[in-house]
C-alpha positions in Angstrom: 66.2 -17.8 4.9 65.6 -20.1 2.0 65.5 -23.1 4.3 62.9 -21.3 6.5 60.7 -20.5 3.5 61.0 -24.1 2.2 60.0 -25.4 5.6 57.1 -23.0 5.8 55.9 -24.0 2.4 56.1 -27.7 3.3 54.2 -27.0 6.6 51.5 -25.1 4.8 51.1 -27.9 2.2 50.8 -30.5 4.9 48.2 -28.4 6.8 46.2 -27.9 3.6 46.2 -31.6 2.8 45.1 -32.4 6.4 42.3 -29.8 6.1 41.2 -31.4 2.8 41.1 -34.8 4.4 39.2 -33.5 7.4 36.5 -31.8 5.2 36.0 -34.7 2.8 32.8 -34.0 0.9 29.9 -36.4 0.3 27.9 -36.5 -2.9 24.7 -37.3 -1.0 23.6 -36.2 2.5 20.4 -36.4 4.4 19.3 -33.9 7.1 16.5 -34.2 9.6 15.2 -31.0 11.1 12.5 -29.7 13.4 11.5 -26.2 14.6 8.9 -23.5 14.3 7.1 -22.0 11.3 4.5 -19.4 10.5 1.3 -20.0 8.5 -0.4 -17.2 6.5 -4.0 -17.8 7.5 -5.3 -14.4 8.4 -8.2 -14.1 6.0 -9.3 -17.7 6.7 -9.1 -17.1 10.5 -11.3 -14.0 10.1 -14.2 -16.1 8.7 -13.6 -18.9 11.2 -13.9 -16.4 14.1 -17.0 -14.9 12.6 -18.6 -18.4 12.6 -17.5 -18.9 16.2 -15.2 -21.8 15.2 -11.6 -22.6 16.2 -8.9 -20.9 14.2 -5.7 -22.0 12.6 -2.7 -21.4 14.8 -0.5 -19.0 12.8 2.7 -18.4 14.8 5.1 -20.8 16.5 3.7 -23.9 14.8 5.8 -27.0 15.0 7.5 -27.9 11.8 9.5 -31.1 10.8 11.3 -31.8 7.6 14.0 -33.6 5.6 16.8 -32.0 3.5 18.4 -34.1 0.8 21.7 -32.4 -0.2 24.0 -33.1 -3.2 27.7 -32.3 -2.8 27.1 -30.8 0.6 29.4 -27.8 1.4 30.9 -27.5 -2.1 31.2 -23.9 -3.0 27.9 -24.2 -4.9 25.6 -27.2 -4.1 21.9 -28.1 -4.4 19.3 -29.6 -2.0 15.7 -30.6 -2.0 13.7 -29.8 1.2 10.5 -31.5 2.4 8.6 -29.9 5.3 5.4 -30.8 7.1 3.5 -28.4 9.5 0.6 -29.7 11.6 -1.5 -27.8 14.1 -4.7 -28.3 16.1 -7.2 -26.2 18.0 -10.7 -26.6 19.4 -13.7 -24.4 20.4 -17.3 -25.2 21.4 -16.8 -28.9 21.0 -15.5 -28.5 17.4 -11.9 -29.7 16.6 -9.8 -28.1 13.8 -6.7 -29.7 12.3 -4.5 -28.0 9.7 -1.8 -29.8 7.7 0.6 -28.0 5.4 3.3 -29.5 3.1 6.2 -27.7 1.5 8.6 -29.0 -1.2 11.4 -26.8 -2.5 14.6 -27.0 -4.6 17.4 -24.8 -3.4 20.8 -23.6 -4.7 23.3 -23.0 -1.9 26.6 -21.0 -1.8 29.2 -21.7 0.8 30.0 -18.2 2.0 32.2 -19.1 4.9 34.1 -22.3 5.9 36.6 -22.5 8.7 37.6 -25.9 10.2 34.2 -27.3 11.5 32.1 -24.2 10.7 30.0 -23.8 7.5 27.8 -20.8 6.7 25.8 -20.8 3.5 22.9 -18.7 2.1 20.6 -20.1 -0.5 17.7 -19.3 -2.8 15.0 -21.7 -3.9 11.7 -22.3 -5.5 8.9 -24.3 -4.0 5.3 -25.5 -3.8 2.9 -25.6 -0.9 -0.4 -27.5 -0.2 -2.8 -27.2 2.8 -5.6 -29.3 4.2 -8.1 -28.0 6.8 -10.3 -30.5 8.7 -13.3 -29.4 10.9 -14.7 -32.2 13.1 -18.1 -31.7 14.8 -19.5 -33.8 17.6 -22.4 -36.1 16.7 -25.6 -36.9 18.5 -26.1 -40.2 16.6 -26.5 -43.2 18.9 -26.6 -45.9 16.2 -24.8 -46.6 13.0 -28.0 -46.1 11.0 -28.6 -42.7 12.6 -25.0 -41.6 11.7 -25.7 -42.4 8.1 -28.6 -40.0 7.7 -27.5 -37.4 10.2 -25.6 -34.1 9.4 -22.0 -34.4 8.3 -19.6 -34.5 11.3 -16.5 -33.6 9.3 -15.6 -31.1 6.6 -12.4 -31.1 4.7 -11.0 -28.1 2.7 -7.9 -28.2 0.5 -5.7 -25.6 -1.0 -2.7 -26.4 -3.3 -0.4 -25.1 -6.0 0.8 -22.3 -3.8 4.2 -21.3 -5.3 6.9 -19.5 -3.4 10.6 -18.3 -3.5 12.6 -19.6 -0.6 15.5 -17.4 0.6 17.4 -19.1 3.5 20.6 -19.0 5.4 22.1 -22.1 7.1 24.9 -22.8 9.6 26.4 -26.3 10.1 29.0 -27.5 12.7 30.9 -30.7 11.9 31.2 -33.3 14.7 34.4 -35.4 15.0 37.5 -35.5 12.8 35.9 -37.3 9.9 33.1 -34.7 9.7 30.4 -37.1 8.7 27.8 -35.7 10.9 26.8 -32.0 11.3 24.5 -30.2 13.6 22.9 -27.1 12.1 20.3 -24.4 12.1 18.3 -22.9 9.2 16.5 -19.6 9.0 14.2 -18.9 6.0 11.2 -17.0 4.7 8.8 -18.3 2.0 7.8 -15.4 -0.3 4.4 -16.4 -1.7 4.0 -15.8 -5.5 0.2 -16.5 -5.7 -2.9 -16.8 -3.6 -5.6 -19.4 -4.0 -9.1 -20.1 -2.6 -10.1 -23.2 -0.7 -11.6 -26.2 -2.3 -14.2 -28.5 -0.7 -14.8 -32.0 -2.2 -12.5 -30.9 -5.1 -14.8 -28.0 -5.9 -13.5 -24.4 -5.8 -15.6 -22.1 -3.6 -15.6 -18.3 -3.1 -14.0 -17.1 0.0 -10.7 -16.3 1.7 -7.4 -17.1 0.0 -4.2 -18.7 1.3 -0.7 -17.6 0.5 2.6 -19.5 1.0 4.4 -16.7 2.8 5.8 -17.3 6.2 9.1 -17.6 8.2 10.6 -20.8 9.6 13.4 -21.7 12.0 14.8 -25.3 11.9 17.3 -27.1 14.1 18.7 -30.6 13.4 21.5 -32.7 12.0 22.8 -33.9 8.7 24.5 -37.2 7.9 26.8 -38.0 4.9 25.4 -41.0 3.1 28.0 -41.7 0.4 31.2 -40.4 -1.1 
């Protein structure tokens, strides 16, 4: 019986060592993700509709981003996320383009780890900025006419929108060395404030934007250094 217990102990120790080697951590990792995101533009779209202009697409907007993680898959680890959302629409010969940028710092907790599977919720704090461009067709035939004609483009900006970023992520490690992971992230930005649009750096009365909105991302993460 003692020999059996000793052999079992040695076997367990070897397995634990092999698992530690297989899940060797990296102090720096870079993730590239793409997916869908939601933009909170209801009040702005109401006024765009009233003016018979194209509106900002709100749901299922394409989103791309990077995630720079430190000590990925430790019990507690940090990351910085960068996301960009771009959308276009047109109506009555007028083109609308909306660009949104999100930057957030997140604290992650490895809730579940089994072999190649990692599940970790996180909470973060971030900042959002928006830029809205309206482009009108022009009737100018010469350069001189275009200089004195009506403006053919208007640009609105909205920044310093703060939010809390609850998120849950799942990673699956590829290969024995587990240097590359494929993963998916689900999150919801909870807006903390609302701000009006600016035009030519001047605040104007009108609808406000809020950073709230869901997002779903799919991509891969690469360990950069140990």
